[in-house]
N, C-alpha and C positions, 0 to 999 in steps of 0.2 A: 386473316391470320389462320389459326388452326380450325379445322372442321369441327363443328359442334355435334355431339352425339346425345347429350342429355340437356334438359332445361338449365341445370346448374352450370354446365360447361358453356352453354349458349350465353348466359348472362355474364359469366366470367370473361369470355372472349369479347363480348360487347363492351365491357368496361375497358379492356386493354386496347381495343380499337379506338375507342373514344379518347383515351389518354394519348395514344400515338397521334391522332388527328389534332388534338390540342397542342401538342408539342410542335407540330408543323404550323398551325394557324396562329398560335399565340407565341411565336418565336420571341425569346427574350423575356417572357413573363414567367413568374413562378406560379405553378399550377397548384391550386388548393383542392381539397376533397369536396368542398362546397361547389366550386365551379365545375368539377368533374361530374358530380352528382347531377347538376343541372344539364350538362351535356348529354348524359346517359338518359336522363328523364326519370331518375329514381331519387330516393332519399339518401342522405349520407349513411344512415343506418343500414340501408340495403347494400351499399358498397362494402361496408365492413362485414357483412355476412359472407362475402366472397373473398375478401382480402383483409387481414387483421390490421394493416397499416398501408399508408401510401408507399412506404419503402417496398413492401411486398408487391405492390402494383408495378413499380419500376423493375423489380426483380423478374416479374413475369415477362416484361418486355425484353429484358436482357437475356432471359432463357430462350425466348423466341429468336433473338439474334444469334445466339450460340448454336441452337439447333439448325437454323437455316444455313448458316455458314459452314459448320463443320461436317454436316451430313453431305453437303455438296463437295467439300474439299476431299472427303474420302473417295467420292466418285472420280474426282480429278486425278488423284494419286493412282487409282486403279486403271484409269482409261487413257491417261496422257503420258506419252514417253518424253524423255528429255527434261533436264533440270530447268532450263530457261523457260521452256514451254509450260512446265508445271507452275513455276513461280508467276508467269504471266497470267495464267488462268486463275490462280488463287487471288491475285490482286485485282484482276478484272471482275471477279466474282464479288469481292468486297466493295469495289467502286460501283458496280451495277446494283448491288443490294442497297447501298447508300442512296443512290439516285432514285430508286423506286420507293424508298421509305424515308422521305425527308425528315419526318418527325423523329425517327429513330437516330438520325445523324446527330441530333442534339444530345443523345445519350453517348453515342460513339465518341464525340469530341469532348464530352464532359460538361458541356454548357448547361444542360438541364439538371445536372447533379450538384451544382453550386448550392451550398446550404443544406443539402440532404445528408443522410448518414454516411459516414466514412466507409461503411461496408459496401455501399453501392459503387463508390469510386474505386475501391479495391477490386471489386469483381470485374469492373470494366477494364481496369488495368491488367488483370489476369487474362482477360480475353485477348488483348493485344499481345501480351507476352506469349500466349499460346500460338497465336498467328506467327509471331516472329520466330519462335522455336521451330515451327513447321517449315518455314522458309529456310531456316538455317540447316535443318535436317536434309531438305531436298538438295541444297547446294553442296553439302558434304558428300551426299551419295553420288554426286556427279563424278567424283574422282574414281569411285569403284565402277560405276556403270558406264561412264563415257570417257574416262581418261582425262577429265578436265578438273581444274581447280580454280577457285575464286582468286582473282588478282589481289583482293583484300582478304583478311581473315574472314571466314564464313560468317561469324557473328556480326562483324562490321557491315558486310555486304547485305545480310538479311535486315539489319537495322536501317540501312540506307533505303532499301526497297520499300519497307513498311512505312518509314517516316515520310517518304514521298507520297504514298497513298493517303496517309493520315492528313497530310497538308492539303490535299485536294478536297478531302471531306470537310476540313475546317473552312476552306474557301467557299464551299457550297453553303454551309451554314451562315457564314459571314455575309454572303451575297443575298441572303433571304431566298436561297434555293434557286437562284438564277444561273449561277456559274456551274454547269454540270460537271460532276467528277470524271465522267468518261470522255469529256470533250478533248480531242487531240491526244488522248492517252496512248494510242497505238504508236504514233510518231515519237512521242516522248519516251516511250518504253524502249524503242530502238536505240535512241541516243543514250539513255540511262544504262543500258546493258551492253553497249557496243564492245567493251573490253572487260566485262565482268568475269567471264570464264575464259581461261587460257589452258593450253595443253599442260599437263602436269610438269613436264620438263622445263617449261618456260615460267612456271610460277615461282615466286619468292620462296626460298627454302624454309623460312621461319614460320610461316603461317599455320595456325592450327586451332583457333578458338571458335 
């Protein structure tokens, strides 16, 4: 995860890495602070010196997900021309990140947040809403930049694209991380987006959400 620069940061990162590993290896089990402390090799009291609660530990992982995704999305938007290509890169980033971080997928699909504070589920929901808003903005900009418009309303198109990626992440978790999210994605993307964008003149006149 993040590079440590002080002993305190080093222990904090070690705790988050151990939590991510337990989410991967103990798939389906509820993680306790006692089991996490054993994994790290410290006392529960030592955990609480770095995080006031288990919820804050989960928030630390969610912050890592947010920073990892949205920093790279900014690069994609700056360096990639074309709405479809931008959407493809954004979703492939999400799927590739999920594939490389199996434990964090249990946060992404909400599996590990069952029974945890509602604040965590809300924050994860907000992350996906932010992703969907970004896709919708990219698709809307296609009309100005490329003379293209989504065949569906932009909000519906963005929701369809993200829901497809979310489904692949859920399949990854359900298969105990055997069914890779990126497997066959490029071929499926071609089919999914075959008629997604059409010339403005050919698009239905009512669309605008």
